[in-house]
C-alpha positions in Angstrom: -15.3 -12.3 36.9 -17.0 -14.0 34.2 -20.5 -13.6 32.8 -22.7 -16.4 32.5 -22.0 -16.6 28.4 -18.1 -16.9 29.3 -17.4 -13.4 28.4 -15.6 -11.1 31.0 -16.7 -8.1 32.3 -13.9 -6.4 30.1 -15.5 -8.2 27.1 -18.7 -6.6 27.7 -17.4 -3.3 28.3 -15.5 -3.9 24.9 -18.6 -4.6 23.2 -20.8 -1.8 24.8 -18.1 0.5 23.6 -18.1 -0.9 20.0 -21.9 -0.8 20.4 -21.9 3.1 20.8 -19.1 3.9 18.6 -20.7 2.2 15.5 -24.0 3.7 16.1 -22.6 7.2 16.3 -20.4 6.7 13.4 -23.6 5.6 11.0 -26.2 7.5 12.4 -24.6 10.2 14.8 -24.9 12.6 16.1 -27.1 11.4 18.7 -28.0 12.0 22.4 -27.6 9.4 24.8 -31.2 9.0 25.3 -31.6 7.9 21.4 -28.4 5.7 21.8 -30.1 3.3 24.3 -32.7 1.9 22.2 -30.4 2.2 19.1 -27.6 -0.1 20.8 -30.1 -2.3 23.1 -28.2 -0.8 25.9 -29.6 0.5 29.3 -29.6 4.1 30.1 -27.2 3.8 32.8 -24.8 1.8 30.6 -24.7 4.3 27.8 -24.1 7.3 30.1 -20.9 5.4 31.6 -19.7 4.1 27.7 -20.2 7.8 26.4 -18.2 9.3 29.6 -15.6 6.6 28.8 -15.4 7.5 25.1 -15.2 11.3 26.1 -12.7 11.0 28.4 -10.6 9.2 25.8 -11.2 11.6 23.3 -13.0 9.4 20.6 -16.6 11.5 21.4 -17.1 14.9 21.6 -20.6 16.9 22.4 -22.0 18.3 18.8 -24.7 20.8 19.9 -28.1 20.0 21.8 -31.7 19.2 20.3 -34.8 20.2 22.1 -36.8 17.6 23.8 -40.4 17.6 24.3 -41.2 19.6 27.6 -37.9 19.4 28.8 -34.1 20.3 28.7 -32.5 20.3 25.5 -30.6 17.1 25.0 -26.8 17.1 24.3 -25.8 15.6 21.1 -22.4 13.5 20.7 -20.6 12.5 18.0 -17.3 10.8 16.9 -14.3 12.9 17.5 -12.6 13.3 14.1 -9.2 14.0 15.0 -9.1 11.1 17.5 -7.3 8.6 15.0 -6.1 8.4 11.5 -5.9 5.9 9.0 -4.3 5.3 5.7 -5.8 3.8 2.4 -3.5 2.4 -0.5 -4.6 1.2 -3.8 -2.2 -0.8 -5.9 -3.7 -0.1 -9.2 -2.7 -0.7 -12.8 -1.1 2.7 -13.7 0.0 4.0 -10.4 -0.3 3.7 -6.4 -2.5 6.0 -4.6 -2.1 7.0 -0.8 -4.6 8.5 1.2 -4.8 9.7 4.6 -8.2 10.0 6.4 -9.3 11.0 9.9 -11.5 8.9 12.1 -14.8 10.2 10.0 -13.2 9.2 6.8 -12.5 12.8 5.6 -9.3 13.0 3.3 -6.8 14.9 4.6 -3.9 14.1 2.2 -3.3 12.1 -0.9 -0.5 11.5 -3.1 0.0 9.2 -6.3 3.2 7.5 -7.9 3.0 6.3 -11.5 3.9 2.8 -12.5 5.4 2.5 -16.1 3.0 2.7 -18.6 4.9 0.0 -20.7 7.3 -2.5 -20.5 7.1 -6.1 -18.9 4.3 -6.4 -16.5 6.5 -7.9 -14.2 8.9 -5.0 -14.0 6.1 -2.7 -14.1 5.1 -4.2 -10.8 8.6 -4.9 -9.3 7.9 -5.4 -5.6 10.6 -3.2 -4.6 9.6 -0.3 -6.4 5.9 -0.7 -4.9 7.5 -0.9 -1.6 9.3 2.1 -2.2 6.2 4.0 -3.6 4.4 2.9 -0.3 7.2 4.2 1.6 7.4 7.3 0.3 3.7 7.9 -0.1 2.8 7.1 3.4 5.6 9.6 4.9 4.3 12.3 2.3 0.7 12.1 3.3 1.8 12.0 7.2 3.9 15.0 6.3 1.1 17.0 4.3 -1.6 16.8 7.1 1.1 17.1 10.0 -0.4 14.0 11.5 2.4 11.8 13.7 2.9 8.5 13.2 1.9 7.2 16.3 -1.8 8.6 15.8 -2.5 6.0 13.1 -4.8 3.3 14.0 -3.7 1.5 10.9 -2.7 1.4 7.1 -5.1 -0.7 4.7 -3.6 -1.7 1.0 -5.9 -2.8 -1.9 -3.5 -5.3 -3.7 -3.9 -7.3 -7.0 -4.2 -11.1 -6.2 -5.2 -13.4 -3.6 -4.2 -12.8 -0.3 -3.1 -15.5 2.5 -1.7 -15.2 6.2 1.2 -16.8 7.8 2.6 -16.4 11.3 6.1 -15.7 10.2 5.4 -13.3 7.4 1.7 -11.8 7.7 -0.1 -11.2 4.5 1.4 -13.0 1.5 0.3 -12.0 -2.0 -0.4 -14.4 -4.8 -0.8 -12.0 -7.6 -0.3 -14.5 -10.8 -1.4 -11.6 -13.5 1.3 -9.4 -12.0 4.0 -11.7 -11.4 3.9 -11.8 -7.4 4.7 -15.3 -6.5 4.0 -15.8 -2.8 5.3 -12.1 -2.2 5.8 -11.5 1.8 4.1 -8.2 1.2 3.3 -7.4 5.1 7.0 -8.2 6.2 8.4 -6.1 3.4 6.3 -3.3 4.3 7.1 -3.5 7.8 11.0 -3.7 7.0 10.9 -0.6 4.8 8.2 1.9 6.2 9.1 3.9 9.2 6.3 3.7 11.1 5.7 2.2 14.8 5.9 -1.3 15.3 2.3 -0.9 17.0 0.6 0.2 13.6 -1.1 -2.8 12.3 -1.4 -3.3 8.5 -4.5 -4.8 6.6 -3.7 -6.2 3.4 -6.7 -7.5 1.1 -7.5 -7.9 -2.4 -8.6 -4.5 -4.3 -12.1 -5.6 -5.5 -12.7 -6.8 -1.8 -11.9 -3.0 -0.6 -13.8 -1.6 -3.3 -17.0 -3.7 -2.6 -16.5 -2.5 1.2 -16.7 1.0 0.4 -19.6 0.6 -2.2 -21.8 -1.4 0.6 -21.0 0.8 2.9 -21.3 4.3 1.7 -22.2 4.0 -2.3 -24.4 2.6 -4.6 -24.7 -0.7 -2.6 -25.6 0.9 0.4 -29.1 -0.9 1.6 -28.8 -3.9 -0.6 -29.2 -7.2 1.3 -26.9 -8.8 -1.5 -24.5 -7.6 -4.3 -21.6 -8.5 -6.4 -19.1 -5.3 -7.0 -16.8 -5.8 -9.9 -13.6 -4.1 -10.1 -13.0 -3.4 -14.1 -9.6 -2.0 -14.5 -6.6 -3.6 -16.5 -8.1 -6.8 -15.8 -11.3 -7.7 -14.0 -12.2 -8.8 -10.6 -15.3 -9.1 -8.1 -16.2 -9.1 -4.5 -19.4 -11.1 -3.7 -21.5 -9.7 -0.8 -24.2 -12.1 0.6 -24.7 -10.6 3.7 -25.6 -6.9 4.0 -23.7 -6.3 7.1 -20.6 -8.6 5.8 -17.4 -7.4 4.0 -18.0 -10.0 1.1 -15.2 -11.8 -0.4 -13.2 -11.7 -3.4 -13.4 -13.7 -6.5 -11.4 -14.1 -9.4 -14.3 -13.6 -11.9 -11.7 -12.5 -14.4 -10.3 -16.0 -14.8 -13.6 -17.6 -15.6 -13.2 -19.1 -18.8 -15.6 -17.8 -21.2 -14.0 -19.7 -24.4 -12.6 -22.9 -24.6 -8.7 -22.5 -26.2 -9.6 -18.9 -26.4 -7.3 -15.8 -26.3 -4.2 -16.2 -24.1 -4.8 -14.4 -20.7 -2.1 -12.6 -18.8 -2.4 -15.2 -15.9 -1.4 -18.1 -18.8 -4.5 -19.7 -19.4 -6.7 -19.5 -22.3 -10.1 -18.0 -23.0 -10.6 -16.2 -19.8 -13.4 -13.2 -19.2 -10.2 -10.8 -18.6 -8.5 -11.9 -21.8 -11.6 -10.2 -23.6 -12.8 -7.8 -21.2 -9.9 -6.2 -19.3 -8.9 -2.6 -20.3 -5.6 -4.3 -21.5 -6.8 -7.0 -23.6 -9.7 -4.4 -25.0 -6.9 -2.3 -26.3 -5.0 -5.2 -27.3 -7.7 -6.2 -29.6 -8.4 -2.8 -30.7 -4.7 -2.6 -32.1 -4.9 -6.0 -33.7 -8.0 -5.2 -35.8 -6.0 -1.9 -37.0 -7.0 0.4 -34.2 -4.2 2.9 -33.3 -4.0 3.9 -29.5 -1.8 7.1 -28.7 1.9 6.1 -28.9 3.4 5.9 -25.5 0.2 6.3 -23.7 -0.8 4.8 -20.4 -3.9 2.5 -20.6 -6.3 5.2 -19.1 -5.3 7.7 -22.0 -5.2 4.9 -24.5 -8.8 3.8 -23.5 -10.1 7.3 -23.4 -8.7 7.6 -26.9 -10.8 4.6 -28.0 -14.0 6.0 -26.3 -13.4 9.1 -28.1 -13.0 7.1 -31.6 -16.1 4.9 -31.1 -18.4 7.9 -30.0 -16.9 10.8 -31.5 -18.3 14.3 -30.0 -21.3 16.0 -31.9 -20.1 19.3 -33.6 -20.3 22.1 -31.1 -19.8 19.8 -28.2 -16.1 20.2 -27.8 -14.9 23.8 -26.5 -11.5 22.6 -26.8 -11.6 22.6 -30.7 -7.7 23.4 -32.1 -8.9 24.3 -35.2 -11.2 27.3 -33.9 -13.6 26.7 -36.9 -17.1 27.6 -36.3 -18.8 24.5 -34.5 -22.1 25.1 -36.5 -20.2 24.3 -39.6 -17.9 21.8 -38.4 -18.6 18.4 -40.1 -19.5 15.6 -37.9 -16.7 12.9 -37.4 -17.8 9.4 -38.3 -17.5 6.7 -35.4 -14.2 4.5 -35.9 -16.0 1.2 -37.0 -13.1 -1.0 -35.7 -13.3 0.6 -32.4 -17.4 0.0 -32.2 -16.8 -3.4 -33.3 -14.5 -4.3 -30.4 -16.3 -2.7 -27.9 -19.6 -4.5 -29.1 -18.0 -7.7 -28.9 -16.6 -6.7 -25.3 -19.9 -5.6 -24.2 -21.5 -9.3 -25.3 -18.6 -10.9 -23.2 -19.3 -8.7 -20.1 -22.8 -9.5 -20.4 -22.1 -13.5 -20.3 -19.8 -12.8 -17.4 -22.9 -10.9 -15.4 -25.3 -13.7 -16.3 -22.7 -16.1 -14.6 -22.6 -14.0 -11.4 -26.6 -13.4 -11.7 -26.9 -17.4 -12.1 -24.4 -18.4 -9.5 -25.0 -15.6 -6.6 -28.6 -14.5 -7.5 -27.6 -10.9 -6.1 -29.8 -7.9 -5.8 -27.5 -5.7 -7.8 -24.4 -5.7 -9.8 -22.4 -2.7 -9.2 -19.3 -1.5 -12.0 -16.7 0.2 -10.6 -12.9 0.7 -11.2 -11.3 3.4 -13.5 -12.2 1.1 -16.7 -15.7 0.7 -15.5 -16.5 4.0 -15.0 -15.4 5.1 -18.4 -16.9 2.5 -20.1 -20.1 1.8 -18.0 -21.6 5.5 -19.2 -21.1 4.3 -22.9 -22.6 0.8 -22.9 -23.7 -0.5 -19.6 -27.0 -0.7 -20.8 -26.0 -2.7 -24.0 -24.2 -5.3 -21.2 -27.2 -5.1 -19.3 -29.3 -6.7 -22.1 -26.8 -9.2 -22.6 -26.9 -10.5 -19.1 -30.6 -10.6 -19.0 -30.3 -12.5 -22.3 -27.8 -15.0 -21.2 -29.2 -15.6 -17.5 -32.1 -17.6 -15.9 -35.1 -15.3 -16.3 -36.1 -15.4 -12.8 -33.0 -14.1 -11.2 -32.2 -11.8 -14.1 -35.6 -10.2 -13.2 -34.7 -9.6 -9.4 -31.3 -8.0 -10.4 -30.2 -4.7 -10.8 -27.1 -3.4 -12.7 -25.5 -0.1 -12.5 -22.4 1.8 -11.9 -20.6 2.5 -8.4 -21.1 5.9 -6.9 -17.6 6.4 -5.4 -15.5 7.1 -8.3 -12.0 5.9 -9.0 -10.8 6.3 -5.3 -13.3 3.8 -3.8 -10.5 1.4 -3.4 -8.6 3.5 -1.5 -11.6 4.4 0.9 -12.3 0.9 1.2 -8.7 0.0 2.1 -9.1 2.7 4.8 -12.3 0.9 6.5 -10.2 -2.3 7.1 -8.2 -0.6 10.2 -11.1 0.9 11.2 -13.5 -2.1 11.7 -10.9 -3.2 13.7 -10.4 -0.2 15.8 -14.1 -0.2 16.3 -14.1 -4.1 17.4 -11.5 -3.3 19.8 -13.9 -0.7 21.4 -11.7 2.0 19.8 -8.3 1.0 21.9 -5.2 0.8 20.1 -3.0 -1.7 20.7 -0.2 -1.4 23.1 2.3 -3.8 21.7 3.2 -5.0 18.3 0.2 -6.4 16.5 -0.1 -10.0 15.8 -1.1 -10.8 12.1 -4.6 -9.7 11.2 -6.9 -12.8 10.7 -10.2 -13.1 8.6 -11.7 -12.7 12.1 -12.3 -9.3 11.7 -15.1 -9.8 9.3 -17.2 -10.6 12.5 -16.9 -7.0 13.6 -19.2 -6.1 10.8 -22.1 -8.2 11.8 -23.6 -6.0 14.1 -24.1 -3.2 11.5 -27.6 -2.4 10.6 -28.1 -1.6 7.1 -29.8 1.8 5.9 
């Protein structure tokens, strides 16, 4: 049987289940009476759908609320343990794997460090990264005592551009890390011990960061935003539809200086060659700075910030000297570190101005481990340069701030990828090996009402 629009009755039932699940996810717990106007469904449809979801274990009762002159109304909510997702962040210094329940509560996590030094291609050796994921996925499932067949999917944030082919699934083009058309999904399926029915969702890390900040962080309620991932390099996710997932852009490879510094992508003058944490530390070293020997980038950047912005006497409780804080001499700022950071702030400000002029976003949000470290120190300066270089009208309508989800935002956003598809399917798991997920999943977000 088909509806007049060409949709089958089965399609309509799936859409009704999806509408109820989404509304409970964002606004629950809710009563059946509240779900009617919230979803646009009739009271009879709501009752039928909720009964189905309760029978499937996806929804459970969650207390009651008083009604005006009648019996208390029973509230229902998403059942947390009715499904589980894994989110993975393949970052610059480590591979982070986290397990979440259906309400996105973290149940377990593990991290596998990447080599802090040596050639970049060796640090990001594909076989090593795949091994980290294989071990990490097995570990979080074991720690939380979750059977692998309870997973609704694995989301992975990767460094690079993701394409998809029928033969290999997700293929990663990560020029800065030496990944040339790596069939990453096929490699994971061969190495990781998961049922064939568990889908993999692999996408750019900046995009998963943007997804998380728009759903749960500083982007919530914005009509449009650019979420910047600032780590060893820089990237961005542009969201022009408040209910959409956005798209990753290679902002870090925007040319800011013709015939400038050589970027790790091979080109000259890229923003990343001046503003990424790796380039920032290299420029400090070239100017005479002394990063800690053998330290990874996060530790070295912390040391650079400490040199540029030394703590006032009495503010460091971990002083090794044991001297009276009141009499300790004030450490002078490292002029070299300050000068490099000041130049970096101007480059970033010019890069933000390009984002403002091109996309005219309501907000620019800065995330990533380096962005969160640096942002508290000089985001105000960066904002000043952005307003100076951008066109006046769009700049006056753009707010610039820090993301609020911390360094775990990429894994949270990665875990959302399978969750979105699960809801789009009405909360039903695939019964056979999934086909390669296509970008069509993005339409599943179109019905979300921003708050």
